[in-house]
Structure formats: C-alpha cells, structure tokens
C-alpha atoms as a printed R data frame, in Angstrom:
    type eleno elety resid chain resno       x       y       z
1   ATOM     1    CA   MET     A     1 -10.891  -8.722  10.229
2   ATOM     2    CA   ASN     A     2  -9.488  -9.483   6.764
3   ATOM     3    CA   ASN     A     3  -6.258  -7.934   5.601
4   ATOM     4    CA   LEU     A     4  -6.367  -6.194   2.242
5   ATOM     5    CA   ALA     A     5  -3.624  -5.790  -0.367
6   ATOM     6    CA   TYR     A     6  -2.235  -2.461  -1.532
7   ATOM     7    CA   LEU     A     7   0.271  -1.940  -4.358
8   ATOM     8    CA   GLY     A     8   1.890   1.464  -4.570
9   ATOM     9    CA   ILE     A     9   4.949   3.694  -4.444
10  ATOM    10    CA   VAL     A    10   6.783   5.197  -1.466
11  ATOM    11    CA   GLU     A    11   6.996   8.978  -1.868
12  ATOM    12    CA   ARG     A    12   8.506  11.342   0.726
13  ATOM    13    CA   GLY     A    13   8.190   8.692   3.427
14  ATOM    14    CA   ARG     A    14   4.515   7.975   2.722
15  ATOM    15    CA   PHE     A    15   2.830   5.189   0.776
16  ATOM    16    CA   ARG     A    16   0.820   6.164  -2.327
17  ATOM    17    CA   PRO     A    17  -1.520   3.288  -3.277
18  ATOM    18    CA   LEU     A    18  -1.976   2.719  -7.016
19  ATOM    19    CA   ALA     A    19  -3.870  -0.586  -7.057
20  ATOM    20    CA   THR     A    20  -5.989  -1.706  -4.119
21  ATOM    21    CA   GLU     A    21  -8.805  -4.031  -3.152
22  ATOM    22    CA   SER     A    22 -10.875  -1.056  -1.901
23  ATOM    23    CA   ASP     A    23 -10.830   2.757  -2.089
24  ATOM    24    CA   THR     A    24  -8.170   4.398   0.055
25  ATOM    25    CA   ALA     A    25  -6.829   7.838   0.904
26  ATOM    26    CA   GLY     A    26  -4.143   9.468  -1.251
27  ATOM    27    CA   LEU     A    27  -1.022   9.111   0.930
28  ATOM    28    CA   LEU     A    28  -0.903   6.637   3.788
29  ATOM    29    CA   ARG     A    29   1.304   5.821   6.741
30  ATOM    30    CA   LEU     A    30   1.912   2.239   7.877
31  ATOM    31    CA   THR     A    31   1.727   0.916  11.425
32  ATOM    32    CA   THR     A    32   2.253  -2.562  12.817
33  ATOM    33    CA   LEU     A    33  -0.401  -1.938  15.477
34  ATOM    34    CA   ALA     A    34  -3.869  -3.439  15.190
35  ATOM    35    CA   ILE     A    35  -6.722  -1.095  14.366
36  ATOM    36    CA   ASN     A    36  -8.150  -1.517  17.886
37  ATOM    37    CA   ALA     A    37  -4.840  -1.026  19.765
38  ATOM    38    CA   SER     A    38  -4.881   1.284  22.784
39  ATOM    39    CA   GLU     A    39  -1.617   2.972  21.741
40  ATOM    40    CA   PRO     A    40  -1.523   5.645  19.035
41  ATOM    41    CA   PRO     A    41  -0.625   4.337  15.549
42  ATOM    42    CA   GLU     A    42   2.581   6.419  15.548
43  ATOM    43    CA   SER     A    43   4.073   4.114  18.199
44  ATOM    44    CA   GLY     A    44   4.165   1.247  15.681
45  ATOM    45    CA   GLU     A    45   4.886   3.295  12.563
46  ATOM    46    CA   VAL     A    46   6.839   1.488   9.844
47  ATOM    47    CA   ARG     A    47   9.689   3.669   8.592
48  ATOM    48    CA   LEU     A    48   9.668   3.620   4.797
49  ATOM    49    CA   THR     A    49  13.004   5.371   4.156
50  ATOM    50    CA   GLU     A    50  14.692   2.213   2.817
51  ATOM    51    CA   HIS     A    51  11.831   1.826   0.301
52  ATOM    52    CA   GLU     A    52  11.809   5.464  -0.897
53  ATOM    53    CA   GLY     A    53  10.923   5.609  -4.586
54  ATOM    54    CA   ALA     A    54  10.166   1.876  -4.781
55  ATOM    55    CA   ALA     A    55   6.970  -0.008  -5.484
56  ATOM    56    CA   ILE     A    56   5.875  -2.073  -2.480
57  ATOM    57    CA   LEU     A    57   3.092  -4.565  -1.847
58  ATOM    58    CA   VAL     A    58   1.498  -4.081   1.570
59  ATOM    59    CA   ARG     A    59  -1.058  -6.132   3.496
60  ATOM    60    CA   GLY     A    60  -3.158  -4.572   6.263
61  ATOM    61    CA   VAL     A    61  -6.351  -2.642   6.952
62  ATOM    62    CA   ASP     A    62  -6.683   1.033   6.067
63  ATOM    63    CA   ARG     A    63  -8.533   3.564   8.158
64  ATOM    64    CA   GLY     A    64  -8.084   7.284   7.601
65  ATOM    65    CA   GLU     A    65  -4.431   8.048   6.851
66  ATOM    66    CA   TRP     A    66  -3.121   4.717   8.238
67  ATOM    67    CA   ILE     A    67  -2.773   1.092   7.194
68  ATOM    68    CA   TYR     A    68  -2.998  -0.908  10.430
69  ATOM    69    CA   SER     A    69  -1.421  -4.341  11.011
70  ATOM    70    CA   ALA     A    70   0.791  -3.421   8.053
71  ATOM    71    CA   THR     A    71   3.201  -5.931   6.570
72  ATOM    72    CA   ILE     A    72   5.408  -5.177   3.587
73  ATOM    73    CA   VAL     A    73   5.119  -8.323   1.480
74  ATOM    74    CA   GLU     A    74   7.590  -7.270  -1.213
75  ATOM    75    CA   SER     A    75   9.688  -4.304  -2.301
76  ATOM    76    CA   ALA     A    76  10.418  -3.963  -6.027
77  ATOM    77    CA   GLY     A    77  13.673  -3.061  -7.723
78  ATOM    78    CA   LEU     A    78  14.135  -0.253 -10.246
79  ATOM    79    CA   ILE     A    79  12.767  -2.072 -13.298
80  ATOM    80    CA   LEU     A    80   9.627  -3.448 -11.664
81  ATOM    81    CA   THR     A    81   8.975  -0.107  -9.942
82  ATOM    82    CA   ALA     A    82   9.042   1.604 -13.355
83  ATOM    83    CA   VAL     A    83   6.571  -0.979 -14.697
84  ATOM    84    CA   VAL     A    84   4.218  -0.510 -11.714
85  ATOM    85    CA   GLN     A    85   4.293   3.275 -12.161
86  ATOM    86    CA   ARG     A    86   3.583   3.008 -15.895
87  ATOM    87    CA   VAL     A    87   0.810   0.409 -15.619
88  ATOM    88    CA   PHE     A    88  -1.003   1.570 -12.478
89  ATOM    89    CA   ASP     A    89  -0.475   5.342 -12.267
90  ATOM    90    CA   VAL     A    90  -3.735   7.295 -12.406
91  ATOM    91    CA   ALA     A    91  -4.616  10.825 -13.458
92  ATOM    92    CA   PRO     A    92  -5.765  13.277 -10.768
93  ATOM    93    CA   GLY     A    93  -9.392  12.624  -9.892
94  ATOM    94    CA   GLN     A    94  -9.358   9.131 -11.397
95  ATOM    95    CA   GLY     A    95 -10.053   6.149  -9.107
96  ATOM    96    CA   GLN     A    96  -7.428   3.635  -8.106
97  ATOM    97    CA   HIS     A    97  -6.989   0.401 -10.010
98  ATOM    98    CA   ARG     A    98  -8.484  -2.747  -8.451
99  ATOM    99    CA   PHE     A    99  -6.872  -6.107  -7.990
100 ATOM   100    CA   ARG     A   100  -7.327  -9.241  -5.945
101 ATOM   101    CA   TYR     A   101  -4.674 -10.787  -3.764
102 ATOM   102    CA   PRO     A   102  -3.290 -13.356  -3.873
103 ATOM   103    CA   ILE     A   103  -2.765 -12.861  -7.557
104 ATOM   104    CA   GLY     A   104  -3.486 -16.047  -9.452
105 ATOM   105    CA   PRO     A   105  -4.101 -17.234 -12.991
106 ATOM   106    CA   ARG     A   106  -6.924 -15.589 -14.912
107 ATOM   107    CA   THR     A   107 -10.068 -17.653 -15.348
108 ATOM   108    CA   GLY     A   108 -12.779 -17.371 -17.949
C-alpha cells in the first residue's frame, strides 16, 4: 500500500489537512499502526501536543478519522506555518488543495 502525503495544521490535538494527495476527513488523528493491525488505532496514537499550532507534513494512509502508519516528516516554525495557513487555507465547503510528494521542480 502506498503512503500518501498530507500538509496541514495541528489544532486542539488533531491534524487538519490543508493540502493532500486525495480527499480526506476534516480533522484526523495519527497512529503508527498499520491499517490492518489487530490492535485499535488508539494504541499507537501519535501525540501532537508538541506540534500544536504548527504546520506539519505527514506520510501515511488515511481511513475514516485516522492516518495509519503515520510519520511526521517535518514540523514548521512560526513563519512557515503562517505561510502554509495563508496559501493553503480553504473556505468552508471548498475542497482541499492537491499536491504531489515528493515535491520537485515544475515541468512544462
């Protein structure tokens, strides 16, 4: 199974995706467990308290309210978080932005 990339903001201990490779739910939780694990996803939940208010780039596979096999690739500082919010924030009812990961030079 391929991992997907999700760029978003941590809000109240949950991850709010702003730019993704596919449609996702509004607020997500992260777990290190695989999607087919026998344990509940809560047993591998990634605590996001140290990233509260920051933009993070996550790799994993979303299903329902969880991103499984989640890895936080990068956590942004204040300036980059402000840029991510400004560039990728969407109005209620509007779809998420799309991007491809890894991010490379534009072609064509």
